[in-house]
C-alpha positions in Angstrom: 42.9 36.4 29.3 41.2 36.5 32.7 43.6 36.8 35.7 43.1 34.8 38.9 45.2 34.9 42.0 45.8 31.6 43.7 46.9 31.7 47.4 48.4 28.4 48.6 50.9 27.3 51.2 52.0 24.1 49.4 54.0 24.6 46.2 57.3 23.0 44.9 59.6 22.0 46.4 56.9 20.7 48.7 56.3 17.0 48.2 53.4 14.8 49.1 49.7 15.0 48.0 49.0 18.6 49.2 51.0 20.2 46.4 49.6 18.2 43.5 46.1 19.6 43.2 47.0 23.2 42.4 50.2 22.4 40.6 48.0 20.7 38.1 45.2 23.2 38.0 47.7 26.0 37.3 49.3 23.8 34.6 46.0 23.6 32.6 44.1 26.9 33.4 45.7 28.8 30.5 44.2 26.2 28.1 40.8 27.6 29.2 41.6 31.3 28.8 42.6 31.9 32.4 46.0 33.3 33.6 46.9 32.0 37.0 49.2 34.0 39.4 50.4 32.0 42.4 51.1 33.5 45.8 53.2 31.3 48.2 55.3 31.7 51.3 58.9 32.7 50.7 60.4 30.5 53.5 58.0 27.7 54.3 58.6 24.6 56.4 58.0 21.6 54.2 58.5 18.2 56.0 58.7 16.4 52.6 60.4 17.8 49.6 60.3 16.8 45.9 62.4 19.2 43.8 61.5 17.2 40.7 58.1 18.9 40.8 59.8 22.2 39.7 59.9 20.6 36.2 56.1 20.9 36.0 56.0 24.7 36.8 55.8 26.7 33.6 58.6 29.3 33.1 55.8 31.7 32.1 54.0 31.4 35.4 54.0 34.4 37.7 54.8 33.3 41.3 54.9 35.9 44.0 56.1 35.3 47.6 55.8 36.8 51.0 57.9 35.8 54.1 56.2 33.6 56.7 56.9 33.2 60.4 56.4 29.6 61.6 56.7 28.6 65.2 57.3 25.0 64.3 61.0 25.9 63.8 61.2 26.8 67.4 59.2 23.7 68.4 61.8 21.6 66.6 64.5 23.2 68.6 62.6 22.5 71.9 62.2 18.9 71.0 65.8 18.7 69.9 64.7 16.9 66.7 62.4 17.4 63.8 58.8 17.2 64.9 57.5 16.6 61.4 54.3 15.2 62.9 53.2 18.7 63.8 54.6 20.7 60.9 53.1 18.5 58.3 49.7 18.4 59.8 49.9 14.7 60.3 48.8 13.4 63.7 49.0 9.7 64.2 45.4 8.9 65.5 46.3 5.8 67.4 49.9 6.2 68.6 50.4 7.1 72.2 51.7 10.6 72.6 54.6 11.6 75.0 54.1 14.4 77.5 56.0 16.8 75.3 53.9 15.9 72.2 50.7 16.3 74.2 51.8 19.7 75.4 52.7 20.8 71.8 49.4 19.5 70.5 47.6 21.5 73.1 49.6 24.6 72.3 49.0 24.1 68.6 45.3 23.6 69.0 44.6 26.4 71.4 47.1 29.1 70.8 47.4 28.9 67.0 43.9 29.2 65.7 43.1 28.0 63.0 46.7 26.8 62.7 50.3 27.8 63.1 50.4 29.6 59.7 48.2 32.3 61.1 51.1 34.7 61.3 51.1 34.8 57.5 47.6 36.3 57.3 48.1 40.0 58.1 51.4 40.6 56.2 50.0 38.7 53.2 46.7 40.6 53.2 48.6 43.9 53.3 50.9 42.9 50.5 48.2 41.4 48.3 45.8 44.4 48.8 48.2 46.6 46.9 49.2 43.9 44.4 45.6 43.0 43.4 44.8 46.7 42.8 47.9 47.4 40.8 47.4 44.3 38.6 43.7 44.6 38.3 42.8 41.2 39.6 39.2 40.7 40.6 39.1 36.9 41.4 41.1 35.1 44.1 41.2 31.4 45.1 42.4 30.1 48.5 43.1 26.5 49.1 43.5 24.8 52.5 44.6 23.3 54.7 46.2 25.2 56.2 42.9 27.0 56.7 44.6 30.2 57.8 45.0 30.7 54.0 41.3 31.1 53.8 41.4 34.0 56.3 43.7 35.8 53.8 40.9 35.4 51.3 38.3 36.6 53.8 40.2 39.8 54.6 40.8 40.6 50.9 37.2 40.0 50.2 36.1 42.3 53.0 38.6 45.1 52.0 38.3 44.9 48.2 35.0 43.1 47.5 36.7 40.6 45.2 35.2 37.4 43.8 36.5 34.7 46.1 36.6 30.9 45.7 37.5 28.8 48.7 38.9 25.3 47.9 38.9 22.7 50.7 41.2 19.8 50.0 40.2 18.5 53.4 37.5 19.3 55.9 38.1 21.9 58.6 36.4 21.1 62.0 35.5 17.6 60.9 39.0 16.5 59.9 39.9 13.3 61.6 42.8 14.6 63.7 40.9 17.6 65.1 39.9 15.6 68.2 43.6 15.0 68.9 44.4 18.7 69.2 43.2 18.8 72.9 41.0 21.8 72.1 39.3 23.8 74.9 35.6 24.6 74.6 36.5 28.2 73.6 38.9 26.9 70.9 36.4 24.5 69.5 33.9 27.3 69.3 36.4 29.6 67.7 37.2 27.1 65.0 33.5 26.6 64.2 33.1 30.4 64.0 35.9 30.9 61.6 34.8 28.0 59.5 31.3 29.4 59.3 32.5 32.9 58.5 34.6 31.7 55.6 31.9 29.5 54.2 29.3 32.3 54.4 31.4 35.0 52.8 33.1 33.2 49.9 31.4 33.4 46.5 31.9 29.7 45.7 33.1 26.7 47.7 35.0 23.7 46.2 35.3 20.4 48.0 37.0 17.2 47.1 34.1 14.9 48.3 30.3 14.8 48.4 30.3 14.2 52.1 32.2 17.4 52.8 29.8 19.2 50.5 26.8 17.9 52.5 28.5 19.0 55.8 29.1 22.5 54.5 25.5 22.8 53.2 24.4 22.7 56.8 26.4 25.8 57.5 26.1 28.0 54.4 23.8 28.7 51.4 26.7 29.6 49.1 27.1 27.4 46.0 29.3 24.4 46.5 30.9 22.2 43.8 32.7 18.9 44.2 36.0 18.8 42.2 37.9 15.7 43.2 41.6 15.2 42.9 42.8 13.5 39.7 45.6 12.0 37.6 47.9 13.4 35.0 49.5 11.6 32.0 53.2 10.9 32.5 53.6 8.3 29.8 51.9 8.1 26.4 51.6 4.4 26.9 52.4 2.0 29.7 56.1 1.4 29.2 56.5 -0.2 32.7 57.1 -3.9 32.9 55.0 -5.6 35.5 56.8 -7.2 38.5 57.3 -10.9 38.1 56.3 -11.4 41.7 52.8 -11.3 43.2 53.4 -7.7 44.4 51.0 -5.8 46.6 52.1 -2.2 46.8 51.0 0.6 49.1 52.2 4.1 47.9 52.4 6.7 50.6 52.8 6.7 54.4 50.9 4.0 56.3 50.5 5.4 59.8 48.9 3.9 62.9 45.2 3.6 62.7 45.5 2.6 59.1 46.9 -0.9 59.9 44.7 -3.4 58.0 45.2 -6.3 60.3 42.7 -8.6 58.6 44.6 -8.1 55.3 47.7 -9.5 57.0 45.8 -12.3 58.6 44.2 -13.2 55.2 47.6 -13.3 53.5 49.1 -15.4 56.3 46.3 -17.9 56.0 46.7 -18.0 52.2 50.4 -18.7 52.5 49.6 -21.7 54.7 46.8 -23.0 52.5 48.4 -22.3 49.1 52.2 -22.9 49.3 52.7 -21.5 45.8 51.9 -18.0 47.1 54.9 -18.3 49.5 57.5 -18.2 46.7 55.7 -15.4 44.8 54.4 -12.9 47.4 55.9 -9.4 47.9 54.4 -6.7 50.1 55.8 -3.4 49.1 55.6 -0.1 51.0 56.6 3.1 49.4 56.8 5.6 52.3 56.8 5.6 56.1 55.5 2.6 57.9 54.1 2.8 61.5 55.5 0.6 64.3 52.1 -0.8 64.8 51.9 -2.0 61.2 55.4 -3.5 61.3 54.5 -5.4 64.5 51.3 -6.7 62.9 53.1 -7.9 59.9 55.7 -9.7 62.0 53.0 -11.2 64.2 51.5 -12.8 61.1 54.9 -14.1 59.9 55.0 -11.8 56.9 58.4 -10.2 57.5 60.1 -12.3 54.8 57.8 -10.8 52.1 58.1 -7.1 53.1 60.0 -4.5 51.1 60.1 -1.0 52.5 61.2 1.9 50.3 61.4 5.5 51.7 59.8 8.5 50.1 60.5 8.7 46.4 59.9 11.6 43.9 56.4 11.7 42.5 57.2 10.3 39.0 59.1 7.4 40.6 56.0 6.6 42.7 54.0 6.5 39.5 56.4 4.0 38.1 55.9 1.7 41.1 52.2 2.0 40.7 52.3 0.8 37.1 54.7 -2.1 37.9 52.7 -3.5 40.8 50.3 -6.4 40.4 47.9 -5.0 43.1 47.6 -1.5 44.5 46.6 -1.1 48.2 44.6 1.8 49.3 44.1 2.0 53.1 42.2 4.6 55.2 41.6 5.0 59.0 38.5 3.2 60.1 36.4 6.0 61.6 33.3 8.0 60.9 35.3 11.2 60.1 37.3 9.5 57.3 34.4 8.4 55.2 34.6 11.6 53.2 38.4 11.4 52.7 39.3 10.4 49.1 43.1 10.0 48.9 44.6 11.7 45.9 46.5 8.5 45.0 43.2 6.8 44.2 43.1 8.6 40.9 46.7 7.9 40.0 45.9 4.3 40.9 43.0 4.4 38.3 45.4 5.7 35.7 47.9 2.9 36.5 45.3 0.4 35.4 46.2 -2.1 38.0 43.6 -3.8 40.3 42.9 -1.8 43.4 42.3 -3.4 46.8 40.9 -0.7 49.1 40.2 -1.1 52.8 38.6 1.6 54.9 35.6 2.8 56.8 32.0 1.6 56.2 30.3 3.8 53.6 33.6 5.2 52.4 33.1 7.5 49.3 36.0 5.7 47.7 33.9 2.5 47.3 31.5 4.3 44.9 34.3 5.5 42.7 35.9 2.1 42.5 32.6 0.5 41.7 31.7 3.1 39.0 35.1 2.7 37.4 35.3 -1.1 37.7 38.8 -0.7 39.0 38.9 -3.2 41.9 37.3 -3.9 45.3 36.6 -1.9 48.4 36.1 -3.5 51.8 35.7 -2.5 55.4 38.4 -3.5 58.0 36.2 -6.3 59.3 35.7 -8.1 56.0 38.5 -10.6 56.3 36.6 -13.4 54.5 35.9 -11.2 51.5 39.4 -9.8 51.4 40.9 -13.3 51.5 38.6 -14.5 48.7 39.5 -11.6 46.4 43.2 -12.1 47.1 42.9 -15.7 46.1 41.1 -14.7 42.9 43.8 -12.2 42.2 46.6 -14.8 42.7 45.0 -17.4 40.4 44.7 -14.8 37.7 48.3 -13.7 38.3 49.4 -17.4 37.9 47.7 -17.5 34.5 49.2 -14.1 33.5 45.7 -12.6 33.4 45.7 -10.3 36.4 44.3 -7.2 34.7 41.6 -4.6 35.3 39.0 -3.5 32.8 38.4 0.0 34.2 36.1 2.5 32.6 34.9 6.1 33.0 38.2 7.4 34.4 38.7 10.2 31.9 36.5 12.4 34.0 39.3 12.4 36.6 42.0 13.6 34.3 43.5 16.8 35.6 42.7 18.7 32.4 39.0 17.8 32.6 38.8 18.7 36.2 40.5 22.1 35.4 37.8 22.7 32.8 35.2 22.3 35.6 37.2 24.8 37.7 37.5 27.3 34.8 33.7 27.3 34.4 33.3 28.3 38.0 35.8 31.1 37.6 34.2 32.5 34.5 30.7 32.3 36.1 31.5 34.7 38.9 
């Protein structure tokens, strides 16, 4: 069985979408004749934890660890409270920053290049150089962000001439929050240099969207393959009972900049025009909700219909998806986010509930939703269209016929996606 070393920062007990991708690849790689060995930090700072994910890690999987120094722990002490905004890589694109936050962003962007996990690079390279030789491993995979993980791959490639695959779950210099890092001209140049060096030296690049692939093609001639995120099967059949109410659910954090104001206006107008909606409507949020979104909901008199549930384990989130009448998918309305395909989209597909997506114009998500016949995708400005679809959904709900006839979703099953990955590994 061919061995492959996977270098990743996110691994159980880390929660959130970043951990899911390689947790699932590792689960299915042995089915295709590949033995994964996972390298992770021994003492990471995970802002969200989901210990239930340990259940999905095979007892036969070899996991090796190396200590990591993370300055975020000291930043938290300085701020006298957890600054998860920085340690999680989440930067609220619209929310006004305090002086301390601006200072910390500037330090993060200019002192820690490519990111604050850079202190893991050298000790990991030193450790893995010996490990790879001893265990006769000739293929490695790095996955970022954090993109400092790719620099471990780069150093190992240079020292040992290994076969190296670089997986980009998100873009590097074109990620939406990069502009918020208050980068100096030198820092911007350094990020671009490191990005180009990684892209030109890896043997194969994997992206999660076509747009990211197009952007990278302008930098490198190395082969690039799109392997999206996907879904896994947690139930042999849908054993979840649908909510009796007309429930619109958003799974995951809804930060500032993602506030779909026209959706709230459309719902408010429908309540006035169709009183029956008033007694049936429930707007459910599983995760954190920005102050901006709460204010917008209140302004549109939707407070009585809101239910907010804090972060829940992944399997519980899947249950909420399957029970909801409608699933909301919201992305920041900007040019940079057109290539972002949220991982939850594919779990939404598997839930087989109608999807209402609202995001930037020319969002890649729209093509997937249309090809799978799984719902509708609009821009933030499309209030009239959003309102019309909501009314159609509600009328179908009243008749007990709010369903979705989705198709072509099997390609996004994690096992099928892993097959695509295994073919790349074997081709090197």
